[in-house]
Structure formats: structure tokens, C-alpha cells
C-alpha positions as CSV (number, residue, x, y, z in Angstrom):
1,M,-16.6,-1.3,15.5
2,E,-20.1,-2.7,15.2
3,D,-20.6,-6.4,16.2
4,H,-21.8,-7.5,12.7
5,L,-18.6,-6.2,11.2
6,K,-16.5,-8.0,13.8
7,K,-18.3,-11.3,13.0
8,K,-18.1,-10.8,9.3
9,Y,-14.4,-9.7,9.3
10,P,-12.7,-11.0,12.5
11,L,-9.2,-9.8,11.4
12,L,-10.5,-6.2,11.4
13,D,-10.6,-6.3,15.2
14,Q,-6.8,-6.6,15.3
15,L,-6.5,-3.2,13.6
16,K,-8.7,-1.4,16.0
17,V,-10.2,0.8,13.2
18,S,-13.2,3.1,13.6
19,R,-16.7,2.3,12.5
20,E,-16.4,5.0,9.8
21,T,-13.2,3.4,8.4
22,C,-15.0,0.0,8.3
23,L,-17.9,1.5,6.4
24,D,-15.5,3.1,3.9
25,F,-13.8,-0.3,3.5
26,E,-17.2,-1.9,2.6
27,K,-18.0,0.9,0.2
28,F,-14.6,0.3,-1.5
29,I,-15.3,-3.4,-1.8
30,S,-18.6,-2.6,-3.5
31,M,-16.9,-0.4,-6.0
32,I,-14.2,-3.1,-6.6
33,L,-16.8,-5.7,-7.3
34,Q,-18.7,-3.5,-9.7
35,K,-15.6,-2.4,-11.6
36,N,-14.2,-5.9,-11.7
37,E,-16.9,-6.8,-14.1
38,E,-15.4,-4.4,-16.6
39,I,-11.6,-4.5,-15.9
40,N,-9.3,-6.7,-13.9
41,I,-9.0,-4.7,-10.6
42,I,-8.3,-7.9,-8.6
43,S,-8.0,-11.6,-9.4
44,K,-11.4,-13.2,-9.9
45,G,-10.3,-15.9,-7.5
46,T,-10.2,-13.3,-4.6
47,S,-13.4,-11.4,-5.5
48,K,-15.6,-12.3,-2.6
49,D,-16.3,-9.8,0.2
50,D,-14.4,-11.6,2.9
51,E,-11.5,-12.5,0.6
52,I,-11.1,-8.9,-0.5
53,M,-11.2,-7.7,3.1
54,D,-8.6,-10.2,4.3
55,R,-6.3,-10.6,1.4
56,H,-6.3,-7.0,0.1
57,I,-7.8,-4.5,2.6
58,I,-6.6,-5.8,5.9
59,D,-3.3,-6.8,4.4
60,S,-2.8,-3.2,3.2
61,A,-4.1,-1.6,6.4
62,Q,-1.7,-3.4,8.7
63,I,1.1,-1.0,7.7
64,I,-0.6,2.0,9.2
65,D,1.8,2.0,12.2
66,F,4.7,2.5,9.8
67,I,3.2,5.5,8.0
68,N,5.1,8.7,8.9
69,L,2.4,10.9,10.3
70,N,4.7,13.9,10.6
71,E,4.9,14.5,6.8
72,N,2.2,15.9,4.5
73,T,2.6,13.3,1.8
74,A,2.9,9.5,1.3
75,S,3.4,7.6,-2.0
76,D,2.2,4.3,-3.3
77,I,4.6,3.6,-6.2
78,G,2.5,0.9,-7.9
79,S,-1.0,1.4,-6.8
80,G,-2.9,-0.9,-9.2
81,G,-6.4,-1.2,-7.8
82,G,-5.6,0.9,-4.7
83,F,-3.6,-1.4,-2.5
84,P,-2.2,-0.1,-0.2
85,G,-2.6,3.5,-1.2
86,I,-6.4,3.9,-1.2
87,I,-6.6,1.9,2.1
88,I,-4.1,4.1,3.8
89,A,-5.9,7.2,2.5
90,I,-9.2,6.0,4.0
91,M,-7.5,5.4,7.3
92,L,-5.7,8.8,7.3
93,K,-9.0,10.6,6.5
94,N,-10.8,8.9,9.4
95,M,-7.8,9.7,11.7
96,N,-8.2,13.4,10.7
97,K,-4.6,13.4,9.4
98,E,-3.9,15.9,6.6
99,I,-1.6,13.7,4.5
100,K,-2.0,13.5,0.7
101,V,-1.4,10.0,-0.7
102,N,0.2,10.0,-4.2
103,L,-1.0,7.1,-6.2
104,Y,1.4,6.2,-9.1
105,E,-0.4,4.0,-11.7
106,K,0.4,3.9,-15.4
107,S,-2.8,2.1,-16.5
108,H,-5.4,4.5,-17.8
109,H,-8.4,2.4,-16.7
110,K,-7.0,1.8,-13.2
111,S,-6.1,5.4,-12.8
112,A,-9.6,6.4,-13.7
113,F,-10.9,3.9,-11.1
114,L,-8.6,5.3,-8.4
115,R,-9.9,8.9,-9.2
116,E,-13.5,7.7,-9.0
117,V,-13.0,6.0,-5.7
118,S,-11.1,9.0,-4.2
119,R,-13.9,11.3,-5.3
120,K,-16.7,9.1,-3.9
121,L,-14.9,8.5,-0.6
122,N,-13.7,12.1,-0.3
123,L,-10.0,11.0,0.0
124,D,-7.0,13.3,-0.1
125,T,-5.1,11.6,-3.0
126,E,-3.4,12.5,-6.3
127,V,-3.5,9.9,-9.0
128,I,-0.3,10.2,-11.1
129,Q,-0.8,8.4,-14.3
130,N,2.7,7.8,-15.7
131,N,5.6,5.3,-15.5
132,I,7.2,6.0,-12.2
133,Y,10.6,5.0,-13.6
134,E,10.3,8.1,-15.8
135,S,9.6,10.4,-12.8
136,T,12.6,11.9,-11.1
137,K,13.5,14.2,-8.2
138,L,10.5,12.9,-6.3
139,K,9.8,13.7,-2.6
140,S,7.6,11.9,-0.1
141,G,7.2,11.1,3.5
142,T,6.5,7.3,3.5
143,I,6.8,5.3,0.3
144,M,4.7,2.1,-0.1
145,A,5.2,-0.9,-2.4
146,R,2.9,-3.9,-2.4
147,A,3.0,-6.6,-5.2
148,F,5.0,-4.2,-7.3
149,K,8.5,-5.3,-8.1
150,P,11.2,-7.5,-6.4
151,L,12.9,-5.8,-3.4
152,P,16.2,-5.0,-5.2
153,V,14.3,-3.3,-8.0
154,V,12.2,-1.2,-5.6
155,L,15.4,-0.2,-3.6
156,D,17.1,0.9,-6.8
157,L,14.0,2.9,-7.9
158,V,13.8,4.7,-4.6
159,R,17.5,5.4,-4.5
160,K,17.6,6.9,-8.1
161,N,14.2,8.5,-8.4
162,F,13.5,10.0,-4.9
163,D,15.5,12.9,-3.8
164,N,13.9,12.9,-0.3
165,Y,11.8,10.4,1.7
166,K,11.4,9.2,5.3
167,N,10.9,5.5,5.0
168,L,10.0,2.7,2.6
169,I,7.4,0.0,3.4
170,V,7.7,-3.2,1.3
171,F,5.4,-6.2,1.5
172,M,7.3,-9.5,1.5
173,G,5.7,-12.8,0.5
174,K,6.5,-16.5,1.0
175,S,10.0,-16.3,-0.4
176,G,10.6,-13.0,1.4
177,K,13.3,-14.3,3.8
178,I,15.4,-15.7,0.9
179,T,14.9,-12.5,-1.1
180,L,15.9,-10.3,1.9
181,D,19.0,-12.4,2.6
182,E,20.1,-12.1,-1.0
183,T,19.4,-8.4,-1.1
184,L,21.5,-7.7,1.9
185,K,24.5,-9.0,0.0
186,N,24.4,-5.9,-2.2
187,W,22.5,-3.4,0.0
188,E,23.0,-1.8,3.4
189,L,19.6,-1.3,5.0
190,N,18.3,0.0,8.3
191,F,15.0,-1.9,8.7
192,E,12.5,-3.5,11.0
193,K,10.3,-6.4,10.3
194,K,6.6,-7.0,11.2
195,K,4.9,-10.3,10.8
196,S,1.9,-10.2,8.6
197,I,-1.5,-10.7,10.3
198,T,-3.0,-12.1,7.0
199,S,-0.4,-14.7,6.2
200,D,1.9,-16.8,8.4
201,D,4.6,-16.9,5.6
202,S,4.7,-13.1,5.0
203,F,6.1,-10.0,6.6
204,I,6.4,-6.3,6.2
205,L,9.7,-4.4,6.0
206,N,10.0,-0.8,7.2
207,I,13.2,0.4,5.6
208,K,15.3,3.5,6.3
209,N,18.7,4.6,5.1
210,I,19.1,2.7,1.8
211,K,22.7,2.4,0.6
212,K,24.1,0.2,-2.2
213,K,27.3,-1.6,-1.2
214,F,28.8,-1.5,-4.7
215,K,28.9,1.4,-7.2
216,D,26.7,1.0,-10.4
């Protein structure tokens, strides 16, 4: 990574990403800032370059070690402005991994933005503009969920709507420990935790083998 990028975004150094990946991240930031004048891609309170990089891009990128690289698809089930789906697609492209990232987003305007970004950055994505709750018999390698729905709701969605998948990555915020403890009363999960590099109070869950303890 170039020195000016290290100085501007010190957290990037922890990810050990390539120069090409960093440049794509900066291009994506420019597109976010431009589009944010028209529609609400991200909160106006986090719409500075360094805040977008730390709070959205690096936060999303830190899950790359959990992405199953042996499958040919990954899925972001509530992509919004592209977090984490677009970020992971950028990283996979620059790692020369042929993995298509499915971006589920029901908003017409955000879906159009995701398609525009994917085209300009030459990303291997498919933007699926519909309500994922209405999509059934889905298949994926890794499934990603960031700022989408509470953990029990995500687990129920994956259990009911995906016929096949390898793992589920969920971003957990400040109340994540309480939420996880409550969730484990009703669900059996095989999971590992990773402390977030962008927030001391947050962590990432990499979940496999989801099973509900009680019948619906």
C-alpha cells in the first residue's frame, strides 16, 4: 500500500490489502459522496472520506477471512449502499477470485446505484432487486448480513429461504453480547467470534450449522 494511503487511512494497514484494492475503495467513496447528494446512501453524519473508510469500508472488509473461497457465489442479503457486498466484491476481484457476489436490495434507487458501481469498478456481482423474504430455495457459499435485521430474524430467514449455504457472517454491535446470549436460548449455533477492528464494542460472528431448538 502506498504511504499516503497508510497515513490517510491507518486502519487499512491491518487488512494488508493491495494498492489496487485501496484505489478501488477510494473510487467507491467518490461515487458514494456524489450519489449521497441525491439519495440517502449513507448517513450524512458519516459522509466524510475518513469516516466512510473506517465506519463502512474497513468495517465491511474485515470479514474477508470468513468468506468461503471454495464456492463460486457469496450473498449480501441486505446490501443497501453496498456494505459489505460491494466491498467484498472489490477484494475478491483484486485477489483474482472468481466468485460472484449476489446483492439483495429491494430499493430501486439503491439497486441502480449498486449496478452503476459494479459496472464502473468491473465487479462480478448480480443485483437482485426484490424482497429477499419472498425469495426461496436460495443457494450460496457465504451469506453476509450487516445492519440488516436482528440476529434471530436473520437466522430464521436463512433457515427458511436458503436450501444450501456454507456459512453466515453477521455483524454484531454494542448490544451484541446480550443479543447473542438471548438468541442461544432458542437456537443451536456452531460459531466463532472475531473482535471488530473498527469498534471496541462490536464483533463479527461466523456461523455454521443453524438449528432451532423448538419447532415453529
